KEMARNU-195296 format. One record per residue (C-alpha): x, y, z. Coordinates in Angstrom, 3 decimals. Layout:
! KEMARNU-195296
[node [X Y Z]] ...
***
This chain:
! KEMARNU-195296
[node [71.652 120.325 139.391]] [node [70.878 122.967 136.729]] [node [67.900 125.216 137.475]] [node [65.926 126.497 134.501]] [node [64.589 130.070 134.950]] [node [60.833 130.327 135.443]] [node [60.529 132.872 132.632]] [node [61.284 130.130 130.101]] [node [58.232 128.198 128.902]] [node [58.499 124.425 129.441]] [node [58.856 123.765 125.714]] [node [61.852 126.140 125.592]] [node [63.640 124.665 128.599]] [node [65.350 121.957 126.581]] [node [66.684 124.545 124.112]] [node [67.994 126.594 127.028]] [node [69.822 123.612 128.487]] [node [71.336 122.717 125.110]] [node [72.819 126.209 124.834]] [node [74.648 125.811 128.137]] [node [78.367 125.067 127.905]] [node [79.340 121.436 128.287]] [node [81.470 122.319 131.303]] [node [78.384 123.573 133.149]] [node [76.253 120.546 132.382]] [node [79.126 118.181 132.996]] [node [80.153 115.269 130.834]] [node [78.954 111.902 132.097]] [node [81.842 109.739 133.194]] [node [81.895 106.119 132.110]] [node [81.149 103.811 134.980]] [node [83.847 101.385 135.965]] [node [82.856 97.798 135.269]] [node [83.149 95.649 138.370]] [node [83.599 91.999 137.468]] [node [82.567 89.304 139.967]] [node [85.390 87.265 141.528]] [node [84.039 84.098 139.909]] [node [84.576 83.306 136.208]] [node [83.467 80.256 134.224]] [node [84.520 79.287 130.707]] [node [85.119 76.259 128.492]] [node [88.607 75.723 127.043]] [node [89.911 72.898 124.874]] [node [92.523 70.738 126.571]] [node [96.090 71.709 125.721]] [node [94.912 74.495 123.401]] [node [94.545 77.562 125.646]] [node [95.768 80.683 123.837]] [node [95.602 84.463 124.468]] [node [93.443 84.873 121.359]] [node [89.793 85.996 121.629]] [node [87.494 85.310 123.324]] [node [89.586 83.930 126.198]] [node [92.354 86.553 126.128]] [node [90.172 89.697 126.281]] [node [87.864 88.163 128.905]] [node [90.739 87.357 131.238]] [node [92.480 90.646 130.488]] [node [89.412 92.624 131.598]] [node [89.629 90.851 134.940]] [node [93.288 91.771 135.369]] [node [94.688 88.247 135.027]] [node [97.972 87.329 133.403]] [node [96.608 85.717 130.233]] [node [99.884 84.098 129.200]] [node [100.370 82.683 132.699]] [node [96.863 81.204 132.750]] [node [97.323 79.590 129.336]] [node [100.579 78.029 130.479]] [node [99.017 76.689 133.706]] [node [95.955 75.328 131.923]] [node [97.924 73.575 129.178]] [node [100.210 72.046 131.808]] [node [97.290 70.689 133.851]] [node [95.496 69.258 130.806]] [node [98.452 67.595 129.095]] [node [97.123 64.175 130.187]] [node [93.898 64.741 128.187]] [node [93.443 64.234 124.485]] [node [94.082 67.566 122.746]] [node [90.867 69.389 121.935]] [node [88.648 67.878 124.653]] [node [86.362 70.725 125.870]] [node [86.887 71.209 129.607]] [node [84.794 73.569 131.756]] [node [86.978 75.740 134.016]] [node [86.039 77.508 137.262]] [node [88.201 80.459 138.296]] [node [88.143 82.119 141.707]] [node [89.884 85.468 141.252]] [node [91.512 87.140 144.245]] [node [91.913 90.925 144.682]] [node [95.670 90.582 144.129]] [node [94.928 89.092 140.655]] [node [95.923 85.599 141.689]] [node [93.413 82.856 140.998]] [node [92.400 79.332 141.883]] [node [91.618 77.109 138.900]] [node [89.331 74.095 139.096]] [node [88.812 71.796 136.118]] [node [85.553 69.991 135.578]] [node [84.968 66.801 133.626]] [node [84.445 67.153 129.848]] [node [81.173 68.677 128.711]] [node [78.073 66.485 128.532]] [node [77.606 67.261 124.845]] [node [81.099 66.041 123.973]] [node [80.737 62.793 125.960]] [node [77.286 62.009 124.522]] [node [78.459 62.552 120.937]] [node [81.502 60.378 121.597]] [node [79.308 57.659 123.109]] [node [77.029 57.773 120.056]] [node [80.031 57.643 117.715]] [node [79.014 60.729 115.706]] [node [80.853 63.929 114.821]] [node [78.141 66.540 115.150]] [node [74.641 67.006 116.491]] [node [71.485 66.970 114.412]] [node [70.490 70.156 112.603]] [node [66.820 69.505 113.447]] [node [66.639 67.381 116.629]] [node [62.839 67.111 116.500]] [node [62.927 65.307 113.136]] [node [66.435 63.995 112.568]] [node [68.287 61.395 114.660]] [node [72.050 61.829 114.568]] [node [72.967 58.842 116.778]] [node [71.910 56.447 119.500]] [node [73.053 55.656 123.042]] [node [71.835 53.187 125.634]] [node [70.593 53.825 129.143]] [node [73.843 52.328 130.387]] [node [75.771 55.010 128.496]] [node [73.802 57.673 130.351]] [node [74.473 55.984 133.681]] [node [78.238 55.762 133.068]] [node [78.425 59.392 131.909]] [node [76.391 60.443 134.970]] [node [78.911 58.728 137.264]] [node [81.721 60.679 135.575]] [node [79.843 63.989 135.844]] [node [79.081 63.390 139.541]] [node [82.805 63.826 140.230]] [node [82.367 67.570 139.663]] [node [82.074 69.476 142.940]] [node [79.015 71.409 141.839]] [node [77.096 68.149 141.150]] [node [78.028 66.227 144.287]] [node [74.765 67.185 145.976]] [node [72.672 65.776 143.120]] [node [71.597 62.164 142.761]] [node [72.563 59.992 139.792]] [node [68.893 59.891 138.807]] [node [68.767 63.677 138.546]] [node [71.991 63.780 136.505]] [node [70.663 61.064 134.172]] [node [67.458 63.052 133.628]] [node [69.586 66.078 132.760]] [node [71.600 63.997 130.288]] [node [68.382 62.659 128.767]] [node [67.220 66.223 128.114]] [node [70.626 66.980 126.579]] [node [70.192 63.989 124.245]] [node [66.869 65.398 123.016]] [node [68.560 68.721 122.194]] [node [71.369 66.978 120.303]] [node [69.110 64.627 118.347]] [node [70.471 61.494 120.068]] [node [68.003 58.674 120.625]] [node [68.191 56.790 123.951]] [node [67.447 53.061 123.685]] [node [67.737 50.066 125.992]] [node [69.839 47.931 123.636]] [node [71.890 48.464 120.490]] [node [72.577 45.882 117.802]] [node [76.197 46.478 116.656]] [node [75.555 45.442 113.027]] [node [72.408 47.520 112.623]] [node [73.976 50.514 114.329]] [node [77.051 50.291 112.071]] [node [74.760 50.465 109.026]] [node [72.949 53.401 110.614]] [node [76.232 55.256 111.144]] [node [77.312 54.624 107.535]] [node [74.053 56.087 106.235]] [node [74.346 58.914 108.721]] [node [77.871 59.679 107.499]] [node [76.539 60.180 103.958]] [node [73.885 62.581 105.256]] [node [76.421 64.532 107.331]] [node [78.823 64.801 104.378]] [node [76.009 66.209 102.230]] [node [75.105 68.691 104.970]] [node [78.725 69.789 105.307]] [node [79.013 70.200 101.536]] [node [75.792 72.225 101.404]] [node [77.004 74.415 104.274]] [node [80.335 75.031 102.531]] [node [78.549 75.928 99.280]] [node [76.238 78.300 101.141]] [node [79.235 79.895 102.847]] [node [81.067 80.242 99.530]] [node [77.970 81.794 97.938]] [node [77.702 84.255 100.817]] [node [81.363 85.204 100.477]] [node [80.850 85.660 96.735]] [node [77.866 87.938 97.319]] [node [79.881 89.928 99.848]] [node [82.785 90.172 97.395]] [node [80.480 91.345 94.614]] [node [78.914 93.906 96.929]] [node [82.383 95.071 97.966]] [node [83.421 95.396 94.328]] [node [80.319 97.482 93.635]] [node [81.083 99.653 96.654]] [node [84.707 100.071 95.573]] [node [83.572 100.982 92.064]] [node [81.344 103.652 93.568]] [node [84.148 104.896 95.809]] [node [86.438 105.493 92.837]] [node [84.356 108.579 92.066]] [node [85.476 110.039 95.398]] [node [88.990 108.615 95.738]] [node [90.605 109.196 92.360]] [node [93.155 111.568 90.842]] [node [92.688 113.653 87.715]] [node [96.017 113.612 85.880]] [node [95.441 115.623 82.704]] [node [92.946 117.615 80.657]] [node [92.728 119.188 77.206]] [node [90.223 120.942 74.932]] [node [88.689 119.785 71.696]] [node [89.874 121.564 68.506]] [node [86.828 123.858 68.536]] [node [87.078 124.492 72.284]] [node [83.526 123.296 72.957]] [node [84.517 120.176 74.894]] [node [86.922 119.450 77.724]] [node [88.450 115.991 78.223]] [node [89.705 114.982 81.692]] [node [91.663 111.764 82.418]] [node [91.927 110.090 85.819]] [node [93.856 107.359 87.621]] [node [91.158 104.738 86.914]] [node [91.636 104.837 83.151]] [node [88.517 106.914 82.516]] [node [88.145 109.926 80.234]] [node [85.344 112.334 81.104]] [node [83.985 114.632 78.410]] [node [82.406 117.918 79.497]] [node [80.324 120.069 77.174]] [node [81.300 123.750 77.433]] [node [79.003 125.322 74.829]] [node [76.523 126.718 77.362]] [node [79.263 127.988 79.667]] [node [81.005 129.891 76.863]] [node [78.029 132.160 76.197]] [node [78.680 135.730 77.309]] [node [75.268 136.135 78.950]] [node [75.480 132.973 81.077]] [node [76.218 133.298 84.791]] [node [75.629 130.185 86.875]] [node [76.953 128.558 90.012]] [node [75.568 125.123 89.184]] [node [78.004 122.234 88.857]] [node [78.573 121.322 85.228]] [node [78.041 117.575 84.987]] [node [79.993 115.219 82.761]] [node [78.363 114.790 79.343]] [node [79.609 111.206 79.048]] [node [82.700 109.160 79.804]] [node [84.715 106.373 78.277]] [node [86.991 103.836 79.934]] [node [89.979 102.495 78.062]] [node [91.152 99.625 80.308]] [node [92.554 98.888 83.752]] [node [95.375 101.415 83.710]] [node [95.796 105.062 84.557]] [node [95.821 107.764 81.871]] [node [98.562 110.288 82.646]] [node [98.360 112.741 79.758]] [node [95.866 113.996 77.160]] [node [96.719 116.107 74.130]] [node [94.802 117.238 71.055]] [node [96.664 116.997 67.749]] [node [94.636 118.025 64.706]] [node [91.269 116.287 65.153]] [node [92.593 113.491 67.345]] [node [92.766 112.975 71.111]] [node [95.969 111.185 72.167]] [node [96.124 109.476 75.570]] [node [99.371 108.492 77.315]] [node [98.804 105.476 79.561]] [node [100.559 103.819 82.480]] [node [101.164 100.626 80.471]] [node [103.478 102.460 78.053]] [node [101.026 102.835 75.170]] [node [99.553 105.856 73.400]] [node [95.925 105.499 72.307]] [node [94.187 107.761 69.777]] [node [90.503 108.703 69.463]] [node [88.746 110.938 66.952]] [node [87.225 114.136 68.311]] [node [84.534 113.886 65.630]] [node [83.487 110.500 67.029]] [node [83.738 111.777 70.598]] [node [81.390 114.671 69.867]] [node [78.908 112.178 68.391]] [node [79.397 109.901 71.438]] [node [80.392 107.056 69.131]] [node [83.661 106.064 70.699]] [node [86.083 103.650 69.111]] [node [89.865 103.490 69.193]] [node [91.608 104.719 66.047]] [node [95.021 103.213 66.748]] [node [97.612 102.622 69.466]] [node [101.379 102.468 69.568]] [node [104.170 102.107 72.111]] [node [105.856 99.407 74.149]] [node [103.678 97.309 76.425]] [node [105.900 97.796 79.461]] [node [104.388 98.867 82.760]] [node [107.658 100.337 84.000]] [node [107.785 102.829 81.106]] [node [104.500 104.687 81.468]] [node [103.840 107.631 79.167]] [node [103.195 110.902 80.980]] [node [104.340 113.428 78.348]] [node [103.191 113.799 74.728]] [node [104.259 116.679 72.493]] [node [103.476 117.233 68.816]] [node [106.416 118.138 66.580]] [node [106.372 121.599 65.019]] [node [108.618 120.845 62.071]] [node [107.500 118.894 59.023]] [node [103.816 119.470 59.655]] [node [102.943 117.296 56.663]] [node [104.365 114.310 58.558]] [node [102.427 113.733 61.829]] [node [105.033 113.004 64.477]] [node [104.950 113.189 68.276]] [node [107.427 113.004 71.128]] [node [106.647 110.823 74.147]] [node [108.495 110.343 77.444]] [node [107.981 108.954 80.909]] [node [109.263 106.220 83.157]] [node [112.038 104.780 80.971]] [node [114.101 108.045 81.182]] [node [114.087 108.344 77.371]] [node [112.362 110.506 74.754]] [node [110.761 108.707 71.818]] [node [109.878 110.249 68.448]] [node [106.985 108.466 66.729]] [node [105.578 108.558 63.220]] [node [101.910 108.270 64.184]] [node [100.818 107.720 60.588]] [node [102.826 104.486 60.350]] [node [102.928 103.804 64.143]] [node [106.709 103.448 64.029]] [node [109.394 104.732 66.354]] [node [111.829 106.996 64.494]] [node [114.320 108.082 67.200]] [node [115.254 107.524 70.838]] [node [116.822 110.411 72.715]] [node [118.896 109.166 75.653]] [node [120.610 111.259 78.300]] [node [118.353 111.652 81.333]] [node [119.068 109.365 84.265]] [node [115.667 109.597 85.945]] [node [111.944 109.997 85.289]] [node [111.052 112.632 82.664]] [node [108.204 114.924 83.689]] [node [108.051 117.631 81.026]] [node [108.534 118.286 77.306]] [node [108.337 121.648 75.535]] [node [109.293 123.250 72.245]] [node [112.422 125.415 72.370]] [node [113.803 128.120 70.067]] [node [114.995 127.278 66.571]] [node [113.170 123.956 66.399]] [node [114.778 122.455 69.482]] [node [113.143 120.265 72.111]] [node [113.396 120.912 75.871]] [node [112.951 118.238 78.543]] [node [112.896 118.268 82.355]] [node [113.554 115.293 84.585]] [node [113.787 114.109 88.186]] [node [117.561 113.997 87.717]] [node [117.444 117.796 88.090]] [node [118.585 118.630 84.552]] [node [116.991 120.531 81.686]] [node [118.225 119.198 78.367]] [node [118.022 120.705 74.886]] [node [117.731 118.408 71.866]] [node [117.995 118.822 68.111]] [node [116.750 115.709 66.353]] [node [118.479 116.725 63.124]] [node [121.834 116.913 64.925]] [node [121.582 113.478 66.553]] [node [120.177 111.647 69.549]] [node [122.380 113.319 72.175]] [node [121.497 116.574 73.971]] [node [123.070 119.707 72.554]] [node [122.994 121.562 75.875]] [node [122.349 120.712 79.543]] [node [121.307 123.075 82.353]] [node [121.612 122.007 86.003]] [node [119.535 124.417 88.125]] [node [120.303 122.490 91.335]] [node [123.960 123.602 91.056]] [node [122.974 127.270 91.067]] [node [123.532 129.433 94.152]] [node [119.825 130.307 94.067]] [node [118.687 126.697 94.430]] [node [117.302 125.305 97.683]] [node [118.752 121.827 98.325]] [node [116.059 121.094 100.922]] [node [113.402 121.170 98.197]] [node [115.033 118.557 95.988]] [node [116.174 118.926 92.408]] [node [113.206 117.642 90.413]] [node [112.119 119.475 87.277]] [node [108.356 119.096 87.051]] [node [107.534 121.491 84.196]] [node [109.304 123.461 81.470]] [node [108.169 126.256 79.147]] [node [109.978 128.675 76.870]] [node [109.632 131.683 74.608]] [node [112.114 133.502 72.422]] [node [113.915 134.981 75.445]] [node [113.522 132.665 78.429]] [node [113.230 129.022 79.479]] 
***
């Protein structure tokens, strides 16, 4: 036992104990659960299975669950499948057991005697069926066969069954007219069907509410479990656009941050956002006064920066093939022929496309790569450079044709590391180097 020094005031003693190492105080060990050697459960005839709750309950007591299920199903094969049978188990220290089957449950026999499927939802008001006193007497004689009831009289067992009838909503009468009771059961069947239908509708409504709540939660979680794929500035540099994997474009205002006398550590919040549709946006690029977005469905969508700054967002135009396997993750504006707005796009189809964005028409297809294209860049003398997962860097001259004019394979160089793969994820060039 830990002794607290006398010099510590009583109100400081707890703080002193908390500062002690865990090894000194000792970690409480979980107590071993000792199960009694007797176990009682109710299992349906011929339907014992290792599934919960039977499997875990028997497993905690060290019994062979599969062996018990096999023994039980073998002993109950003479019963109708699904009859609920109480089971008494005497468990020995060596994990063997003695199984004793009781007669079917009183509830099951009373419902069968009344000819109904289920008990009343409100036994104090609603009557679900009727049985005679003779029914109770016959059921009591069957129940008296159980060892645990052999010391009780038939009168006592009948009184117990009478109390069970009150709980189930079964009325006990001296005589039953077959014709009248048949009419009663037909009317009762209509009521039960309506109750079952109402219960199913309530369950479906609950599942719908849970699904809606889950969808709301998932929508909230996308703010924490998403990937930002691309970003670019507005033409005047006062705004930053960021695209993510959920198809959203976030616009950040940078005017305050660009002032020379501003120093702040506060998080700059998004000014506003726009969502295109249910697809990821892989690339953003500003060309003139337009924001072009390359999407995972193979399309390129254009917005006006003037409209974005006014927060009046509408799509200017879109072009590209609607093919999910050919997503667009690279967009590059053409340097030549500035009077004709043209852009290069590439991505999952292993090809480079040249588009006339004024007429939304494809002008050329550059084929040569054998795998996903990750990067496009302008090269010297009006050429185009591309990098791909096939490990090659290819040079293109649109005026000379649709085939590459030169191919570099860095993975074949002595300086390459084969353990790192051969992907080309980015390319850049100046007048001297690539």
